C-alpha positions as CSV (number, residue, x, y, z in Angstrom):
1,M,-20.7,-56.3,-5.9
2,K,-19.8,-53.8,-3.1
3,F,-18.3,-51.5,-5.8
4,L,-21.5,-51.4,-7.7
5,A,-23.4,-50.7,-4.5
6,V,-21.2,-47.8,-3.7
7,V,-21.7,-46.5,-7.2
8,F,-25.4,-46.7,-6.8
9,L,-25.2,-44.9,-3.5
10,L,-23.0,-42.1,-4.9
11,L,-25.5,-41.6,-7.7
12,A,-28.3,-41.5,-5.2
13,L,-26.4,-39.0,-3.1
14,L,-25.7,-36.7,-5.9
15,S,-29.3,-36.8,-7.2
16,E,-30.9,-36.4,-3.8
17,V,-28.6,-33.4,-2.9
18,S,-28.9,-31.6,-6.1
19,L,-32.1,-32.6,-7.9
20,T,-35.0,-33.8,-5.8
21,T,-36.4,-34.5,-2.4
22,I,-37.2,-38.1,-3.0
23,P,-35.0,-40.2,-0.6
24,F,-32.9,-42.1,-3.2
25,I,-30.2,-43.0,-0.6
26,F,-32.9,-44.6,1.5
27,L,-34.3,-46.5,-1.5
28,V,-31.0,-47.8,-2.6
29,L,-30.0,-48.9,0.9
30,L,-33.4,-50.6,1.4
31,C,-33.1,-52.6,-1.8
32,L,-29.5,-53.5,-1.1
33,M,-30.4,-54.7,2.4
34,V,-33.3,-56.8,1.1
35,V,-31.2,-58.4,-1.5
36,F,-27.8,-58.8,0.2
37,K,-28.5,-58.6,4.0
38,G,-25.0,-57.5,4.7
39,N,-23.8,-55.8,7.9
40,W,-21.6,-53.5,5.8
41,L,-24.7,-51.7,4.7
42,F,-25.1,-50.2,8.2
43,A,-21.7,-48.5,7.9
44,A,-22.7,-47.4,4.4
45,A,-26.0,-46.0,5.7
46,F,-24.1,-44.1,8.4
47,V,-21.5,-42.7,6.0
48,F,-23.9,-41.7,3.3
49,G,-26.3,-40.2,5.8
50,L,-23.5,-38.0,7.2
51,L,-22.5,-37.0,3.7
52,F,-26.1,-36.2,2.8
53,D,-26.4,-34.0,5.9
54,L,-23.2,-32.2,5.3
55,L,-23.9,-31.6,1.6
56,S,-27.5,-30.4,2.2
57,F,-26.6,-28.3,5.2
58,K,-28.9,-30.1,7.6
59,T,-28.3,-31.3,11.2
60,V,-25.4,-33.7,11.0
61,G,-26.3,-37.2,12.0
62,F,-30.1,-36.9,11.6
63,S,-30.4,-38.7,8.3
64,S,-27.8,-41.3,9.2
65,S,-29.6,-42.2,12.4
66,L,-32.9,-42.5,10.5
67,L,-31.3,-44.7,7.8
68,V,-29.6,-47.0,10.3
69,V,-32.7,-47.4,12.5
70,F,-34.8,-48.2,9.4
71,L,-32.4,-50.8,8.1
72,F,-32.3,-52.3,11.6
73,L,-36.1,-52.5,11.5
74,V,-36.0,-54.2,8.1
75,L,-33.6,-56.9,9.4
76,L,-35.7,-57.2,12.6
77,Y,-38.8,-58.1,10.5
78,Q,-36.8,-60.6,8.5
79,S,-37.9,-63.4,10.8
80,K,-41.6,-62.4,10.7
81,F,-42.1,-61.6,7.0
82,E,-40.6,-62.6,3.7
83,I,-38.6,-59.5,3.0
84,T,-37.3,-60.5,-0.4
85,T,-40.6,-59.9,-2.2
86,G,-41.8,-56.9,-4.2
87,Y,-44.7,-56.3,-1.8
88,F,-42.5,-55.9,1.2
89,V,-40.3,-53.5,-0.8
90,L,-43.3,-51.5,-1.9
91,I,-44.8,-51.1,1.6
92,S,-41.5,-50.5,3.4
93,S,-40.3,-48.0,0.9
94,F,-43.6,-46.1,1.1
95,L,-43.7,-46.1,4.9
96,G,-39.9,-45.3,5.2
97,S,-40.1,-42.5,2.7
98,F,-43.2,-41.1,4.3
99,L,-41.5,-41.1,7.7
100,F,-38.2,-39.8,6.4
101,L,-39.8,-36.9,4.5
102,A,-42.1,-36.1,7.4
103,L,-39.4,-36.1,10.0
104,S,-37.1,-34.1,7.6
105,G,-39.6,-31.3,7.3
106,Y,-41.0,-31.9,3.8
107,H,-44.8,-31.4,4.0
108,N,-45.6,-30.5,0.4
109,S,-47.0,-33.4,-1.5
110,L,-45.9,-35.9,1.1
111,I,-48.2,-38.7,-0.1
112,L,-47.3,-38.2,-3.7
113,E,-43.6,-38.3,-3.1
114,S,-44.0,-41.4,-0.9
115,L,-45.9,-43.2,-3.7
116,L,-43.4,-42.2,-6.3
117,S,-40.5,-43.4,-4.1
118,A,-42.3,-46.7,-3.5
119,I,-42.6,-47.2,-7.2
120,I,-39.0,-46.2,-7.8
121,G,-37.9,-48.5,-4.9
122,F,-39.8,-51.4,-6.4
123,L,-38.3,-50.9,-9.8
124,L,-34.8,-50.5,-8.3
125,F,-35.3,-53.8,-6.3
126,K,-36.3,-55.6,-9.5
127,L,-33.3,-54.2,-11.3
128,I,-30.8,-55.2,-8.5
129,Q,-32.5,-58.6,-8.2
130,R,-32.2,-59.3,-11.9
131,F,-28.6,-58.0,-12.0
132,T,-27.5,-60.3,-9.2
133,K,-29.2,-63.3,-10.8
134,S,-27.4,-62.6,-14.1
135,L,-24.1,-62.1,-12.2
136,I,-24.6,-65.5,-10.4
137,T,-25.5,-67.4,-13.5
138,N,-22.8,-65.7,-15.8
139,P,-19.7,-65.1,-13.6
C-alpha cells in the first residue's frame, strides 16, 4: 500500500509543479492520513514538500513545514472529531487548501480553487477508501 501511496504522491507532485496551482500533494497526504493514520506520512510530507519547493523554485522548506503542521493538526483533532468521514475531509481540505494557497502567495480565485480542491479531496478520499476496502476483502 505504501508503494501505491508513493505513486499517488509522485503524480500529485508532477501535476502540481507543471500543470496547476491546486495543492494536490496536500490533498493526497490528507486523504492518506485520514485513511491510514501512519507516522510514515510525516516523512513523506517532508520529502515531497522539499521536492515541490525545489522543483517550483520556492523557498526550500516552506511547503514541507506547512504540510507537516497540517497533518499534525489532523491527527490532533482525531480524538475530538471523527476524521474518517467525508464531511471532515471536505472541510479540512477546503481550509487547508485555502491556508496553503494564501500563505504561498496565490490570491487569484482563492475561494474557487479551495472549493475545487475540497471536491477533488473528497473524491480522492472516496477512491482511496473504496480501494482499501476492496484490497482488504480481496487480498
